[in-house]
C-alpha distance (Angstrom), angle and dihedral (degrees) to the residues before:
residue distance angle dihedral
X1 . . .
X2 3.79 . .
X3 3.83 112.9 .
X4 3.76 124.4 -123.8
X5 3.80 87.6 -116.8
X6 3.78 92.2 56.4
X7 3.80 91.9 46.7
X8 3.87 89.0 50.9
X9 3.80 90.2 49.0
X10 3.80 92.9 47.0
X11 3.82 90.2 47.7
X12 3.82 91.6 48.9
X13 3.79 91.1 48.9
X14 3.81 92.3 48.0
X15 3.83 92.1 47.7
X16 3.81 91.5 47.9
X17 3.80 91.9 46.1
X18 3.79 94.0 49.7
X19 3.77 90.7 48.9
X20 3.81 91.1 52.1
X21 3.83 89.4 51.0
X22 3.76 91.2 48.4
X23 3.81 91.9 47.2
X24 3.80 90.4 51.5
X25 3.80 89.2 56.0
X26 3.76 99.7 51.7
X27 3.80 110.2 147.1
X28 3.81 118.9 -160.8
X29 3.83 122.7 -136.9
X30 3.80 90.5 -109.1
X31 3.81 91.3 58.2
X32 3.81 91.5 58.8
X33 3.76 96.0 74.7
X34 3.82 93.2 160.8
X35 3.81 89.5 66.2
X36 3.80 95.5 59.9
X37 3.80 110.0 17.0
X38 3.83 91.9 92.1
X39 3.80 89.3 55.9
X40 3.76 91.1 57.5
X41 3.80 102.2 40.7
X42 3.84 113.1 118.2
X43 3.82 90.9 0.5
X44 3.80 131.6 116.8
X45 3.80 105.9 -115.8
X46 3.78 132.3 -155.6
X47 3.76 113.7 -169.4
X48 3.83 128.2 -160.4
X49 3.77 105.0 -151.5
X50 3.79 149.1 117.6
X51 3.81 139.1 -166.3
X52 3.89 89.3 -51.1
X53 3.81 92.9 66.2
X54 3.83 97.8 98.5
X55 3.75 131.7 154.0
X56 3.80 110.5 -164.2
X57 3.81 88.7 -28.1
X58 3.78 95.4 -48.5
X59 3.82 120.8 106.2
X60 3.78 112.8 -103.7
X61 3.78 92.5 -126.0
X62 3.80 91.0 57.7
X63 3.78 89.7 43.5
X64 3.83 93.0 53.9
X65 3.80 92.8 44.1
X66 3.80 89.9 52.7
X67 3.83 87.7 55.9
X68 3.83 90.8 51.7
X69 3.79 93.7 -108.7
X70 3.79 111.0 154.0
X71 3.82 105.2 -122.2
X72 3.82 101.3 -174.0
X73 3.79 100.8 171.0
X74 3.81 141.7 13.5
X75 3.80 123.0 -149.2
X76 3.77 117.1 -161.1
X77 3.84 131.8 -162.1
X78 3.83 132.8 -147.8
X79 3.83 112.3 -35.6
X80 3.81 91.3 30.8
X81 3.78 135.0 -109.2
X82 3.82 92.9 -54.9
X83 3.82 93.2 42.8
X84 3.81 97.0 -127.7
X85 3.84 104.0 107.3
X86 3.80 121.2 111.3
X87 3.79 119.4 -97.4
X88 3.81 107.7 -89.8
X89 3.81 92.5 13.5
X90 3.85 113.8 139.9
X91 3.78 110.6 -114.6
X92 3.81 115.9 -146.6
X93 3.82 125.8 -146.9
X94 3.77 114.5 -98.2
X95 3.82 144.1 147.1
X96 3.77 128.3 -91.5
X97 3.81 105.7 -106.5
X98 3.80 93.2 -145.3
X99 3.84 100.6 45.9
X100 3.80 105.7 16.9
X101 3.80 90.3 -128.0
X102 3.81 113.4 150.3
X103 3.83 113.9 -107.4
X104 3.79 117.4 -151.0
X105 3.75 117.6 -162.5
X106 3.82 119.2 -133.3
X107 3.81 91.2 -173.0
X108 3.76 115.2 68.3
X109 3.78 125.9 28.6
X110 3.79 90.9 9.7
X111 3.77 137.7 21.4
X112 3.84 98.6 -167.9
X113 3.80 134.7 59.1
X114 3.79 109.5 -108.1
X115 3.81 127.5 -134.0
X116 3.85 88.6 -105.1
X117 3.82 90.1 50.9
X118 3.78 89.8 58.2
X119 3.81 98.8 36.4
X120 3.82 95.8 108.1
X121 3.78 95.8 28.1
X122 3.85 122.3 108.0
X123 3.80 100.4 -176.5
X124 3.78 139.7 8.6
X125 3.79 124.3 -137.0
X126 3.85 121.3 -161.4
X127 3.78 120.8 -160.1
X128 3.78 117.6 159.9
X129 3.84 129.3 138.2
X130 3.79 106.8 -124.2
X131 3.84 125.4 -165.9
X132 3.83 99.3 -147.9
X133 3.82 98.8 -113.0
X134 3.81 119.8 124.8
X135 3.80 97.0 -135.8
X136 3.84 92.4 51.1
X137 3.78 99.0 102.9
X138 3.80 102.3 -140.8
X139 3.82 89.3 88.5
X140 3.80 90.1 52.5
X141 3.81 88.1 54.1
X142 3.86 86.8 50.0
X143 3.81 89.6 54.5
X144 3.83 94.4 51.9
X145 3.80 92.9 44.9
X146 3.81 89.9 51.8
X147 3.78 89.4 47.8
X148 3.84 92.9 51.2
X149 3.81 91.4 44.3
X150 3.80 90.0 53.7
X151 3.81 94.6 46.3
X152 3.80 92.1 48.2
X153 3.75 96.9 39.9
X154 3.79 94.3 -119.9
X155 3.81 120.2 146.9
X156 3.81 116.9 -122.9
X157 3.80 126.5 -150.0
X158 3.84 115.0 -162.5
X159 3.82 113.1 -158.4
X160 3.73 100.1 -150.5
X161 3.84 124.5 -137.3
X162 3.84 130.0 -173.7
X163 3.77 119.7 -91.3
X164 3.81 110.1 -124.6
X165 3.83 89.8 -155.4
X166 3.81 92.9 40.3
X167 3.76 94.7 113.3
X168 3.82 98.6 81.1
X169 3.83 143.7 24.5
X170 3.80 123.5 -139.5
X171 3.76 145.2 142.4
X172 3.79 136.1 60.4
X173 3.79 117.1 -48.3
X174 3.84 110.4 -116.0
X175 3.77 116.0 -91.0
X176 3.81 98.0 -137.2
X177 3.81 91.6 -141.2
X178 3.84 83.9 71.4
X179 3.81 94.0 52.2
X180 3.81 111.8 148.4
X181 3.78 140.0 141.0
X182 3.85 88.7 -78.5
X183 3.82 90.4 53.4
X184 3.79 124.4 19.0
X185 3.79 105.2 152.1
X186 3.85 134.1 57.4
X187 3.77 93.5 -110.9
X188 3.84 131.6 118.4
X189 3.77 121.7 -94.9
X190 3.78 89.5 -103.3
X191 3.80 105.0 33.8
X192 3.77 106.2 173.4
X193 3.82 99.8 -131.0
X194 3.80 135.1 113.7
X195 3.74 118.2 -122.0
X196 3.81 88.6 -103.3
X197 3.78 92.8 53.6
X198 3.81 90.6 46.6
X199 3.83 91.7 50.2
X200 3.83 87.5 56.5
X201 3.82 89.8 49.1
X202 3.85 92.2 50.1
X203 3.77 89.5 53.2
X204 3.81 96.5 40.1
X205 3.81 94.7 48.1
X206 3.80 90.6 44.9
X207 3.81 94.3 -125.6
X208 3.79 93.7 152.1
X209 3.82 120.5 101.5
X210 3.81 112.5 -74.6
X211 3.81 87.1 5.1
X212 3.80 90.1 -80.9
X213 3.74 120.4 170.1
X214 3.77 124.0 -130.9
X215 3.85 118.1 -140.6
X216 3.80 93.8 -120.3
X217 3.78 136.1 -174.4
X218 3.81 120.6 -179.1
X219 3.80 119.2 -158.8
X220 3.77 100.9 -150.5
X221 3.81 129.6 -139.3
X222 3.77 118.6 -114.4
X223 3.83 124.3 -128.7
X224 3.82 93.5 6.9
X225 3.78 126.3 130.8
X226 3.79 131.8 167.1
X227 3.81 88.8 -103.6
X228 3.77 89.6 68.4
X229 3.79 123.5 111.8
X230 3.80 96.3 -150.9
X231 3.78 117.3 -167.5
X232 3.78 113.2 -147.1
X233 3.84 114.8 -121.7
X234 3.81 91.8 -144.5
X235 3.81 133.6 17.6
X236 3.81 108.1 -90.7
X237 3.86 92.3 -142.2
X238 3.79 136.8 -3.4
X239 3.81 96.9 -93.5
X240 3.83 94.8 47.5
X241 3.80 96.7 63.1
X242 3.79 99.8 157.0
X243 3.81 143.8 8.1
X244 3.83 93.7 -87.2
X245 3.79 89.6 61.5
X246 3.81 91.6 45.0
X247 3.81 91.4 52.4
X248 3.82 93.0 44.0
X249 3.79 95.7 44.3
X250 3.83 97.1 87.1
X251 3.83 89.0 56.7
X252 3.78 100.8 36.9
X253 3.83 96.6 40.3
X254 3.82 87.9 81.2
X255 3.81 89.0 69.9
X256 3.81 90.3 70.0
X257 3.78 85.6 74.9
X258 3.81 94.7 51.3
X259 3.81 141.3 56.0
X260 3.83 90.3 -94.2
X261 3.79 124.0 104.4
X262 3.77 115.9 -130.1
X263 3.77 91.1 -159.9
X264 3.81 102.5 -86.9
X265 3.76 107.5 157.1
X266 3.80 93.6 37.0
X267 3.81 134.5 84.5
X268 3.80 89.0 -102.5
X269 3.82 110.5 53.9
X270 3.79 114.2 173.8
X271 3.81 89.3 8.3
X272 3.81 97.1 81.4
X273 3.81 136.2 29.2
X274 3.76 135.6 -165.4
X275 3.77 153.5 137.0
X276 3.83 135.1 -142.9
X277 3.78 90.6 -109.8
X278 3.82 99.2 48.8
X279 3.80 88.3 90.8
X280 3.81 95.5 146.9
X281 3.85 84.1 81.2
X282 3.77 121.7 81.5
X283 3.80 97.9 -154.1
X284 3.81 111.5 92.5
X285 3.79 138.5 -176.8
X286 3.81 136.7 172.3
X287 3.81 117.3 -145.7
X288 3.80 116.4 -136.1
X289 3.76 136.0 -174.2
X290 3.81 110.8 -90.0
X291 3.77 141.8 146.6
X292 3.79 107.4 -59.0
X293 3.83 92.3 16.4
X294 3.79 107.9 57.1
X295 3.82 95.5 159.5
X296 3.78 108.1 17.9
X297 3.77 122.8 -174.8
X298 3.87 110.0 -86.8
X299 3.79 92.5 12.0
X300 3.85 109.5 -161.1
X301 3.83 91.4 -2.3
X302 3.76 121.0 120.0
X303 3.84 112.6 -114.9
X304 3.83 129.3 -162.8
X305 3.76 120.1 -150.4
X306 3.77 147.6 99.4
X307 3.77 134.8 -41.1
X308 3.81 108.8 -146.0
X309 3.81 100.5 176.5
X310 3.79 94.3 109.9
X311 3.76 98.2 42.4
X312 3.82 125.3 115.5
X313 3.80 92.0 -109.6
X314 3.81 92.4 52.3
X315 3.81 88.4 56.7
X316 3.77 93.0 53.3
X317 3.78 91.5 -109.9
X318 3.80 97.1 122.8
X319 3.80 128.4 77.2
X320 3.77 101.4 -162.1
X321 3.78 142.6 60.5
X322 3.82 110.5 -94.8
X323 3.82 108.3 -133.8
X324 3.81 95.4 174.5
X325 3.82 92.0 85.4
X326 3.77 91.4 58.5
X327 3.78 95.5 40.2
X328 3.80 95.5 47.4
X329 3.82 92.4 47.9
X330 3.79 90.2 51.0
X331 3.79 92.3 50.2
X332 3.80 93.8 45.3
X333 3.83 95.6 50.2
X334 3.82 95.0 38.7
X335 3.82 93.5 -170.8
X336 3.82 125.5 147.8
X337 3.79 95.1 -132.4
X338 3.79 96.4 50.0
X339 3.83 91.9 121.6
X340 3.78 124.4 51.3
X341 3.79 130.5 -157.0
X342 3.82 91.5 -92.5
X343 3.78 93.7 64.5
X344 3.81 97.1 78.4
X345 3.79 91.0 54.2
X346 3.79 92.5 51.2
X347 3.78 90.4 47.4
X348 3.78 91.3 42.2
X349 3.75 85.1 -148.8
X350 3.83 135.2 97.6
X351 3.80 95.2 -152.3
X352 3.78 105.7 54.3
X353 3.79 98.3 75.7
X354 3.79 91.5 46.5
X355 3.84 92.1 47.3
X356 3.77 90.2 54.1
X357 3.79 94.4 45.1
X358 3.80 89.8 50.8
X359 3.79 92.8 48.9
X360 3.79 97.6 -115.6
X361 3.82 111.3 176.1
X362 3.80 114.2 -100.6
X363 3.82 91.8 -124.0
X364 3.78 90.6 55.7
X365 3.81 91.1 47.2
X366 3.79 90.2 53.9
X367 3.80 90.6 44.9
X368 3.78 88.6 59.4
X369 3.79 90.0 60.9
X370 3.80 96.9 51.9
X371 3.81 103.1 85.4
X372 3.80 93.3 51.1
X373 3.88 91.2 45.5
X374 3.79 90.4 53.7
X375 3.77 91.6 51.3
X376 3.85 89.2 48.7
X377 3.80 91.4 49.5
X378 3.79 91.2 54.3
X379 3.87 91.3 51.1
X380 3.81 90.8 44.1
X381 3.81 93.7 54.8
X382 3.81 95.7 73.7
X383 3.81 92.7 52.6
X384 3.80 98.3 49.2
X385 3.78 117.4 118.4
X386 3.79 94.2 177.8
X387 3.80 125.9 45.1
């Protein structure tokens, strides 16, 4: 006779195995051309995309053109259409070398498609690979595209993609008085939603200007759940080159608002951190000018710090933001200008800097986030496509 314990073990193994199989067969919205091709036929299309917009390894623009879809305009987010520009670098309008299609930048002099941009456009298509972190600006671009689509009565199709950090929720919920391009919505830093789910929430919660509604269609992923550990097929931006950086980004992104380097200008951005005066550490690195980091913090200056590439969080085995990196660096440097004015916008919270400066225990800091996170989770539930 087979014991209950063995049955439970076998069931657990079968469940785990079937989930692995399902996870290995995740199909993005863009890959399911049959679900949206009829919506594009004989229409003038504008697409919001960059190098991450791939369909079976082929760029979505090339894919659509091969199907005789009229792609009239490309809009690109931060880092540009090819995804190699520095963070914060203004992106100029241009033309795609391969196709000659005009490229309009949504990161620079303007963040939002204008009425003139959409004058000859029938429908908008959005295909960007997000990383599920509030201060990663692709979701701010989504917001402005939705706003423009609503104002100009243009339908928007979002081709959904999995969220590589979609398996947990953590961080302070944005105080809307700190709204900026690195935080536009009252959501936690790690919000556990795909870009398709978030677009539904933006509409449903009426977060667009004047509470307008965008005529929205989401092409859903297949075989994806929020338990998935989805590995990105291409780096989403130049300073998130691998999955370790994607997993560490929610914790190390805070350093952009401090005197600490998060490794820009090295081969390991958002996998290490340091400062020239953290010399109690033995790990060292020297930032240099390179593609995607033309003028990194502490360029050509030796920094001391920590290498986080082999940590649990870098392997995707943690389900929370790790504040100890920030707190320990602050305590070690003990300098009055550790934080800059950008920090509060990244945190989306007026309390975190003060809590760290006053030495509040990390557990108590995280406890102060819980009530708002629970309210967010209740709102989030009705917009979830994947469980």
